[in-house]
C-alpha positions in Angstrom: 94.3 -17.5 267.6 96.1 -20.8 269.4 99.7 -21.7 268.3 98.2 -24.7 267.3 97.0 -25.0 264.0 92.9 -24.9 263.7 90.9 -24.2 260.5 88.3 -22.7 261.8 87.6 -20.9 265.2 85.6 -18.0 267.1 87.4 -14.8 268.4 85.7 -11.7 270.0 82.4 -12.1 267.7 84.3 -12.7 264.5 85.0 -16.1 262.8 89.0 -16.8 262.2 89.8 -19.2 259.2 93.2 -20.7 257.8 93.7 -19.0 254.6 94.0 -22.5 252.6 95.1 -20.6 249.6 98.4 -19.5 251.5 99.7 -23.1 252.5 101.7 -24.5 252.7 103.9 -21.8 252.1 102.6 -20.0 255.2 100.2 -20.1 257.9 97.7 -16.7 257.5 94.5 -16.4 259.2 91.6 -14.3 257.8 89.0 -12.6 260.1 85.6 -13.3 258.6 83.7 -10.0 260.2 80.4 -10.1 257.7 78.2 -12.6 255.5 80.3 -11.0 252.8 83.4 -12.2 254.1 82.0 -15.7 254.5 81.1 -15.8 250.8 84.2 -14.9 249.6 86.2 -17.4 251.7 84.0 -20.0 250.6 84.0 -19.0 246.5 87.8 -18.3 246.3 88.9 -21.5 248.6 90.1 -19.6 251.4 88.0 -22.4 253.0 88.3 -25.8 251.2 86.6 -29.4 251.7 83.0 -30.5 251.8 82.9 -30.7 255.8 84.6 -27.3 256.5 82.6 -25.3 253.7 79.2 -26.7 255.6 80.3 -25.0 258.9 82.0 -22.1 257.3 78.3 -21.6 255.4 76.9 -21.9 259.3 78.7 -19.1 260.5 78.3 -17.0 257.7 74.4 -17.6 258.6 75.3 -16.0 261.9 77.1 -13.4 260.7 74.7 -12.1 258.5 72.1 -12.0 261.0 74.6 -9.9 263.2 74.6 -7.2 260.6 70.4 -7.6 260.4 70.1 -8.9 257.0 67.1 -10.9 256.0 67.3 -14.7 256.6 66.6 -15.1 252.7 69.2 -13.1 251.5 71.7 -14.4 253.7 70.7 -18.0 252.8 70.8 -17.1 248.7 73.9 -15.4 249.1 76.1 -18.7 250.7 74.1 -21.4 248.6 75.5 -19.2 245.4 79.3 -19.6 246.3 79.8 -23.4 245.5 77.6 -25.9 243.5 78.7 -29.4 243.7 79.8 -29.8 248.0 76.3 -30.6 249.2 77.7 -30.2 252.6 77.1 -26.2 251.7 73.2 -26.9 251.0 72.7 -29.5 254.1 74.3 -26.9 256.5 72.2 -24.2 255.2 68.8 -25.8 255.4 69.6 -27.4 258.6 70.2 -23.4 259.6 67.3 -22.4 257.9 65.1 -24.8 259.9 66.3 -24.2 263.0 66.2 -20.4 263.0 62.4 -20.4 261.1 61.2 -22.4 264.4 63.0 -19.5 266.5 61.5 -16.3 267.9 63.1 -13.4 266.1 64.6 -11.9 269.3 66.6 -15.4 269.6 67.7 -16.0 266.2 71.1 -14.6 266.5 72.0 -16.5 269.4 70.5 -19.6 268.0 72.5 -19.4 264.7 75.9 -19.2 266.8 74.8 -22.2 269.2 73.6 -24.3 265.7 76.9 -23.1 264.1 79.0 -24.3 267.1 76.9 -27.5 267.2 77.5 -28.1 263.3 81.1 -27.6 263.9 81.3 -30.3 267.2 79.3 -32.8 265.0 81.7 -32.7 262.4 85.0 -33.1 264.7 83.2 -36.3 266.5 82.0 -37.7 262.8 85.4 -37.8 261.3 87.4 -39.5 264.7 84.3 -42.1 264.2 85.2 -42.2 260.5 88.8 -42.7 261.5 87.9 -45.6 263.8 85.6 -47.2 261.3 88.4 -46.5 258.2 91.4 -48.2 260.8 89.5 -51.4 260.6 90.4 -51.7 256.8 94.1 -50.7 257.3 94.2 -53.0 259.8 93.1 -55.9 257.9 95.9 -55.3 255.4 98.7 -55.0 257.7 97.8 -58.2 259.4 98.4 -59.6 256.0 101.3 -58.0 254.7 102.7 -56.1 257.5 102.4 -53.3 256.2 99.9 -50.4 254.3 100.4 -48.5 251.3 97.4 -45.7 250.8 96.8 -43.7 247.7 94.7 -40.7 248.2 93.8 -37.8 246.1 93.1 -34.4 246.7 93.0 -33.2 250.4 90.5 -34.8 252.5 92.7 -34.4 255.6 91.8 -31.7 258.8 92.4 -29.0 256.6 89.4 -30.0 254.7 87.4 -30.5 257.9 87.1 -29.0 261.5 89.1 -31.6 263.0 90.9 -35.5 262.1 89.7 -34.9 257.8 87.9 -37.5 256.3 90.1 -40.0 254.0 93.3 -39.0 255.8 91.3 -39.9 259.4 91.8 -43.4 259.2 95.7 -42.8 258.1 96.1 -40.6 261.3 94.6 -43.6 263.3 96.8 -46.1 261.9 99.7 -44.1 262.6 98.8 -43.4 266.0 98.1 -47.3 266.5 102.0 -47.3 265.4 100.8 -49.4 262.1 103.5 -49.5 259.3 101.5 -46.7 257.0 102.6 -45.0 254.0 100.5 -42.7 251.9 101.1 -41.9 248.1 99.9 -38.5 247.7 98.9 -36.9 244.1 99.3 -33.1 242.9 95.7 -33.0 242.1 95.9 -30.5 238.9 95.4 -27.5 238.8 95.4 -26.2 242.1 97.8 -29.0 243.5 96.1 -29.6 246.7 98.2 -32.5 247.0 100.6 -30.2 248.4 98.2 -29.7 251.3 97.9 -33.3 252.2 101.8 -33.5 251.9 101.9 -30.6 254.2 99.9 -32.0 256.8 100.9 -35.5 256.7 104.6 -34.0 257.1 103.4 -31.9 260.3 102.5 -35.6 261.8 105.3 -37.4 260.5 103.0 -39.9 258.7 105.5 -41.5 255.7 104.3 -40.4 252.4 105.7 -39.8 248.7 104.3 -37.1 246.3 103.4 -38.3 243.0 101.8 -36.5 239.6 98.5 -37.4 239.3 99.2 -39.6 235.7 101.6 -41.8 237.8 98.8 -43.6 239.8 98.0 -45.9 237.3 101.3 -47.3 236.8 101.9 -47.4 240.8 99.3 -49.7 240.9 100.1 -51.7 238.2 103.3 -52.3 239.8 101.3 -53.6 242.7 102.5 -50.7 244.8 99.1 -49.7 246.0 97.3 -51.5 248.7 94.1 -49.5 248.9 93.0 -46.2 247.5 91.0 -44.0 250.0 89.6 -40.5 248.8 87.1 -38.3 250.0 83.8 -36.9 248.4 82.0 -33.6 248.2 78.4 -35.2 247.4 77.2 -38.6 247.4 74.1 -39.5 245.5 71.6 -42.3 246.8 72.7 -44.7 244.7 76.4 -44.4 245.7 77.8 -42.1 243.2 80.5 -39.8 244.2 81.1 -36.5 243.1 84.9 -35.6 244.4 88.2 -33.9 243.0 88.6 -34.2 239.5 90.7 -37.3 238.7 89.2 -39.6 241.2 87.5 -41.2 238.4 90.6 -42.3 236.9 92.0 -43.8 240.0 88.7 -45.6 240.7 89.1 -47.1 237.0 92.8 -47.8 237.9 92.0 -49.5 241.0 89.3 -51.5 239.4 91.6 -52.9 236.6 94.4 -54.1 239.6 92.4 -55.3 242.1 93.2 -52.7 244.8 90.2 -51.8 246.8 88.6 -48.1 246.4 87.0 -46.4 249.6 85.2 -43.1 249.7 85.6 -41.7 253.4 82.5 -39.0 254.3 80.5 -38.3 257.0 76.8 -38.5 256.5 76.2 -34.6 255.4 77.8 -36.0 252.3 74.8 -38.2 251.4 72.3 -36.4 248.9 69.4 -38.8 249.3 67.6 -36.0 247.4 69.7 -37.3 244.6 69.3 -40.0 242.8 72.6 -40.8 241.1 75.8 -39.0 239.7 74.3 -37.8 236.4 72.3 -35.1 238.6 75.0 -33.7 240.7 76.4 -30.0 239.3 79.7 -30.3 238.4 81.3 -26.7 239.1 83.2 -25.3 236.3 86.2 -23.3 237.7 87.9 -20.0 235.8 90.8 -20.7 233.3 93.1 -18.7 235.2 93.7 -21.5 237.4 95.8 -23.2 234.8 98.0 -20.0 234.3 98.3 -17.6 231.2 97.2 -19.9 228.3 96.1 -18.5 225.2 93.7 -21.4 224.3 90.3 -22.4 225.3 90.4 -24.2 228.4 87.8 -26.5 230.2 88.2 -26.5 234.2 85.8 -28.9 235.8 86.6 -29.1 239.5 85.3 -32.4 239.9 84.4 -35.7 238.5 82.0 -38.9 239.2 82.8 -42.3 240.3 80.4 -44.6 239.6 79.3 -46.5 242.3 80.1 -50.0 241.0 84.1 -48.9 241.1 83.6 -48.0 245.0 84.3 -51.3 247.6 82.8 -49.4 250.2 82.0 -45.9 251.7 83.2 -45.1 255.2 81.1 -43.0 257.3 80.8 -41.9 261.1 78.4 -45.2 261.5 80.4 -47.8 259.6 81.2 -49.0 256.0 78.5 -49.4 254.0 78.4 -50.7 250.3 77.8 -47.8 247.8 74.2 -49.7 247.3 73.3 -49.7 250.7 73.6 -46.3 251.8 69.9 -46.7 253.5 71.4 -48.3 256.1 73.1 -45.3 257.5 70.5 -42.9 256.5 69.8 -40.6 259.4 
């Protein structure tokens, strides 16, 4: 692997991923050689973030075909790994469509080509999200001289092939020498905020780590200019599933008149899902809380209603939650 950290890459016929369960303490790469390796990496969150899950699943299809497994078996195994992130299912549907229309002798080659294409498109989409989101931050800096952004979970380059979604505008602002500061919430119980803080530190972006429950107070005190979060699935009406705790930030932002944006590629929008009530919420193991001898409920995501969202930043521009049809592919 290159000394430059990458979330996912090909090497000698294998797929190599950055094991995010080891971050930020150490950078460890894991080699995926089989379909089961890819499914395991998605399930246990060695890869995480909706866009990166989709790319990994696409490569998992290619690995499964190399093993000689039937396409339906491959798709079923990968589809069962994580229920909420729509990019997973979007990528698998795309792979099925391409491969079913390919001659059997060409399927292995076409699978690798399509997985690469999905990865390249993710990189380009996220760069565009950064450019569109930068306009929001520039407007605030023009008024105030600086901008303070709050985010939740990790929606940076670790969650994608490159650039990130919610962090892409922040990186673009920093590259443009704008005075930007980021409030990073810890994101219990898996503390993905530590990954965001680690990312921002690598790029020397000013940031401050906070407990999840400090977010409302900071907004009340006028210390937050805008909230930008990522998404794991956006329903057709604009309701958005993101890491649990996002909804509470949206409520606080609404109460204190802080703009609240969702940044995500078009592949995260599920036009077949009418509203947030239809989005499946993944329930994860109680052990993520540690050794507790009491009943535990551990939903991985919550739903932010469209009316709490100022705009959705996509690679095609910023749209109101109720106007997603304008950017529909």
